[in-house]
N, C-alpha and C positions, 0 to 999 in steps of 0.2 A: 619240142617236147611231147612225150606220149600222152595219150589221152588218160592213161591211169595216173600218171604223175600230176596232170592238170587237175583231175578230180580231187585227188589227195590234197593238193595245194589249196585248192578252193574251199573243201570241207574243213580243212584245219584252220584256214583264214577266218571262215565264218564262225567256227566255235570260238576261237580266240577273241574275235570281235565281240560276240554275244557276252562271252564270259568277262571282258573288260567292261562292257556296257552295264552289267549287273554289279560288278565288284566296286566300281569307282563310286556310284550313288551311295552304295552301303557304307563305305568308309566315311563319306561326307555326312551321311545321315547320322552316324555316330558322333562326328563332330558337332553337329547341330544339337544332339541331346545333351552333349557336355556344356555347350554354351547356354542352352535352355536352363540347365540345372544352376550354372553361374547366375543367370539372370533372376532365377527365383530367389536365390539367396540375396542378391542386391536389391530386388523389389521388396523383400521383407525388411531389410535395413532402411529402405526409403519410407516404408510405411511407418516404422518405429521413429524415424527422424521426423516425419510429419506430425506424429503424436506430441513428440517433445516440443516441436515448435508451437503447436497449438496450446499446450500447457503454459509454455513461456509467454505467449501472447495473452493469456488469461491473467497470469501474474502481472505482466506489463500493465495491462488495463486496470487491475487492482491498484498498482502503484500509482498509475495516472490519476485515479479517482482519489487516492489518499493525498496526493500532492495538492490536487484541487481543493481538497478540504483544508488542508494545511495553509494555502495560499488565501483561501477565504477567511480563516481564522485570523491569519497575520493581517490581512486588509482591515478586518473589523478591529483588531487590536490596535493597528496604526491609526484608525480613525479615533478610537476611544483615547489614545495618547494625544492625538491632536486636539480633541475636544477637552481633555483634561488640561492641556497646556493653556488653552484659550480660556477655560474657566479660572485657571490660576492667574492669568493676566487681568481677567476682569475682576477677580477677588482683590488683586493687588491694587487695581484702580479704585475698588470699593475702599480699601484700606486708606489710600490716598485721600479720597473723598471724606472718609470718616476722621482723618486726621485734621482735614480743614474744619469739619463740624466740631472737633474737639476744641481746636483753636478758638472758634467762634463761641463756644460754650464756655471756655475758659476766660474769654474776654467778657462775655455776659456776667459771669460769676464775679469776675474783677469789678465790673461796673456796679453790680448790686452791693457788693462790699463796700464801695465808695460811697454809695447812696446811704447805706446804713451808718456809715461813720459821720456822714454830713448830718444826718438826722439826729445822731447822738450828740453831735457838737451843738446843734442848734438849742439843745435842752441843757446845755451846761452854762453855768454862770462863771463869771470870771474867778479865778482861784479855786474851784473845786467842782465836783460832780453834782448834779441835781437829779433827783430821781423824779419819776412821773408824778408821784403823789406831792411831792415838794413843789413841783410846777403848778399843780391844781391848788394847794393850799396857799400859795404865794399871791393869789389874786386878790385886788384891792377893792373890788366890788362884785356884787352877784352877777351882773352881767358878764364880767371878765372871767368870774369862776365858770360860768356855764360855757363860755367860749373856749376856755382853757380844757375843760373836760372834753368838749366834742373833738377838739384838736388832738388831744392825747389819744382818744379812742381811734380816731382816723389813723394816727401814726402807728399805733399797736397793730391795727388790722392790716395795714399796707406792710408793715414789717413781717408780719406772719405770712403774708402772700409771697413776699420776696424769699423768705426762708423756704417755704414749700416749693416754689419754682426752682430754688437752688438745688434742693434735695432731688427734685425729680429730674433735672437736667443731669446731675451727677449720676443718678442710677441708670438713666437712659444711656448715657456715655459709656458706663461700665459694661452694660448689657450688649450694646453694639460692638464694642472692642473685643469682648469675649466671643460673641457669635462669629465675627469675621475671622478672628485668629484660629478658631476651631475649624471653620470652614478651610481656610488656607491649609492648614496642618493635614487635614482629611485628603485634600487634592493632592498635596506633595507625596503623601504615603501612597496614594492610589498611582500616581506617576511612576514611583519606584517600583511598585508592583508590576505594573503594565510593562516597563522596560525589562524587568526580570523575566516576566512570562514570555515576552517577545524574542528575547534571546534564546530562551529554551526552545521555542517553537522553531526558530530558525535553525538551530542544531538539530532538530527533528526532521525538518525538511531537507537538511543537507545530508542526513543518513539515508532518508528515503530515496533522494535523487542519486546518491551513490548506489543503493541497491537497485535501482531501476537501470543505472548505467551497466552494472554487473549482467542483469538479466538481458539487456540489449546486446551485450557482447557475446554472451552464451547463445542467444538466438541467431546472432550474425554468424557464429562458428557452425551452428547446426545447419543453418540455411546453406553455408558454403559446402558443408559435407553432404547434404541432400543433393546440391548442384552437381557435385563431383560424382556421386553415385548415379544420378540421372544421366550424366554425360557417359559414364562407363556403360550404363544400361543401353543407351542409344547406340554406343560404339558396337556392343555386342549384337543388338538387333540389327544394325547395318552389316556385320559380319555374318549373321545368319542369311540375311537377304542375299548378300553377295554369294554365299555357298549355294544357296538354293538355285541362284541364277546360273552359276557355274554348273550346277547338276543339270539343269534344264538344258543348257547349250551342249553339255557333253552327251545327254541322252539324244538330242537332235542329231549331234554329229554322228554318233554310233547307229542311229537308225537310218541315216543316209549312207553311211559305209555299209550296213546290212543290206539296204536295197540294192546298192551297187553290186555287192557281192552275189546276192540272189540272182540278179539279172545276168551277171557274168556266168554262173553256173548254168543258168537256164540256157544261155547262148551256147556253151560248151556241149550241154547234153544234146541240144537240138542239132548242132552241126555234126555229131558223131553218132546220131541215131541209126544210121544204116551200116555201122561197123560190123565186123564179124562177131559171131556169138561168143567165141572164145575169148575175143578182146573185151566183149561186153560183161562176160561172167567175171573175168580177170578184174574189169573195172569195179563190178559190184562188190567182189571180194575185198578188193582194195578199199572201197568205200566203207564197206562193213568194218573192216579192220579199223579204218580211220575213225569211224563212228564210235566204235568201242573206246579207242584211245581217248577220243575227245570227251566221251561220257565219263570215263574214269578221270581225266583232267578235271572236268567239271565238278565231279564229286568231291575231288581233293580241294578244289578251291572253295567249295561250299562248306566243307568241314573246317577249313581255315577261316573262313568268313565267320562261321558260328563261334569258333573258339576266340577269335578277335572281338566280336561283339559282346561275348561273356565277360571277356577282361575289360573291355571298355565300360560295360555297365557296372562292374564291381569298382573300377576308378571312380566313375561318375558318382556311385553311392557314397565312396569315401569322401570325395571332394564335397560332396553336398552336405555330408556329416560334419566335415571340418569347417565348411563356410558358415554353418548355422550359428547364428549369434548367440552368446551366453545369455541367459536370462537375467534380466536387471533387477536389482533388489530395491524395493519400495520401502523408503523410510517412513516411518509412522511416528506421529506425535501424540501424547496423550495429555489430557487436562486432569487437574486433581479432582477427586471425587467431591461432589457438593453434598454428599449424603448427611455430613455433620455440620454443614455451614449455613443450612436454611435456604428458604426460597429467595430470600433478598440477594444472597451471594449467587445462586444458580441464574438469576435473571440478569445479572451483569456479565456472564460469560460469553454472551453473544455479541458484545462490544469490545472483547479482548482481541487486539490486533484489527480492529475495524472501528476506530474512533479517533478523535482529535481533540486536544484540550482547548476550550474556548473560555476565556474569562468572561463570566456571567452568562455562559452558555447553560443549556440544559433545562430552561424554563419556559420554552415554547415547543409546540408540537414539531415544528420544522426542525429545530435543534436536536430533539431526541430522536427523530426519524433518520437524521444524518450522523448521529453519534458524536454530537458537539456538546461536552460537558465540562464544567469546572468541578472541583473535588466535592463540594457541599451539595451541589444540584444532583450529582450522581448518587450520592448516598441517600438523599431524599428520594429520588426516582426509584432506586433498587428497592427501598423499603416500602414504597407505594405498590410495587408489584407484589409484595407480600401482605398487602391490605393494611399497612401501618403508615400513617401520615406524619411526616417529620418536616420541620422547617428546612429551608435551603440556604443556610448561612452557617459558618462554623462557630460563630458566638452563640447562636440560638441552639445549635446541636449539642453544645457543652451541657445544656439543661434539659435535653430530651429524654433523660432517663436518670438512673442512680449511678453514681460513680463507684467504680470498684477497684481494688488495687491491681496492679500490674501482674501479680502473681496468680491472680484469680481471673484474668481475662480469658474468655471462650469465643469460639467462633460465632460471628454475629455482632460482637460488641464494637462500639465505635473506639478508634484509637486516633490520637491527636499528636501534630507535630509542630515544632517551632521552625517555621521556614522564614519568610520575610517578616513575620511577627509572631508573638506568642500564640499558639493554636492557629496558625495560618493555614494548616493543611490537615484534612480528615480522610479516613478510610475505614473499611470494614474488615475487622480481623477475621482470618480464615483458618487459622491454626498453623502450627508448625512454624511459628516466628515469621508468618507473611500475612500481608493484607492486600485486599482488592481495592482499587480507587482510581479516579481519573488524575493522572500525573501530567504536569505540563510538558515533560519531555516524551512521553509515550502515548499519552491518552489513556484509555481504560486499560488496566494491566494489573497483574499480581506482582508485588515487589517484596523484597526481602527486609524485614525491619530488625533483624539480628546482627546485621553486618553492613558495612557501606555506609553511604549517605543516609539512608532513613534510620539507621541505628544511631547516628550521631545527632540527628534533629527529633527523634521520638522522645516526648517529653513525660511519658509515664502516665499521661490522662487516659483513662479508660471509662466509657460510659456505656452502661447496659441499657438498652432501649426497653422502656416499660410496655 
């Protein structure tokens, strides 16, 4: 092969090698840009998923706290039911003991009656009754007269004592019997109420547990989505690392090839340094022509690379725009305005959805701090926040102000319901046919009294607090 041809081949090979070395990394760099754009979208989705998970964890924590409150209230109610049952048993024992006392009293009364009969018979004469005066006047001597008068006086006094004891025993008997029967009835009523409340609290717990299960399921699904996105992101990261490693190897290979080509060209130039001038000129002309051709080829490749990069950038921008997640809508909830319901109603809002019904609750600082109220204690507490002291029982609240007709009720008035008994539940009217109160099924909540359960048990009693 002639020197000219060798130089042309070598220079062409060098230019082609250099062009390939620059072109391949450029294409791979564009692939990395596309992948990085995908990773940006995925990482944004991961961030949103993490925020959702954190919110779900907060809701789950709140549910756990609410379940703990409900279980605590149920435990206390269970204890109250046990205590009440024990009191009923004790009262029934008292009744049995009282029955024995009654029997003993009846026997004493019967014995007294026998004594009175015997004394009456001792002053009777054969064939007819003899009065005390006849007994005295029938004496045959003054001494007998005196003795008979003394005897009659003693008998009369004893009879009076017997009669007094008789009456006292009867009165004591009736009093004990009435007291025990009243206590027994009261305990039985309390047992019925506690069982009813416990059933409603169990329903509340079941609903809360169901909501917690739904939140846990949603959290699990979101965690799975996050894990899937992280896996995809890790895959893209590994892909980028692989591309970079390939670029590095390709650049090393091309550098090695270039070095080999440079050495080969140098060796060819050295071995033919003493050639004839015409051959050298011809070789230089050929080299110049080859260089111009290579330069033209390189420029063409650079132009193609620039066009490819612009197109890739445009596609990347479109892909990034398409991958961008749609903005999520945030649901908002609003509470009714307290402008017309008074500070007593406003005070109760903080416990809505954050409290548990507890029979006998709301009368200690601990119960109030944990949102544990029964209906009457909540009403008393709410009004206390407004500077008004009210009793904490439904019966007493009936007399806490003046009664007005149902058609005249206003926000802030007390409204009563016949639940387990007449006026067994009380709340604060807030207007619009609704009231706020501590319900056994929901804790503190606003309920509709114009329809449904509360409309059925509303008794029309309205008390306006003085």
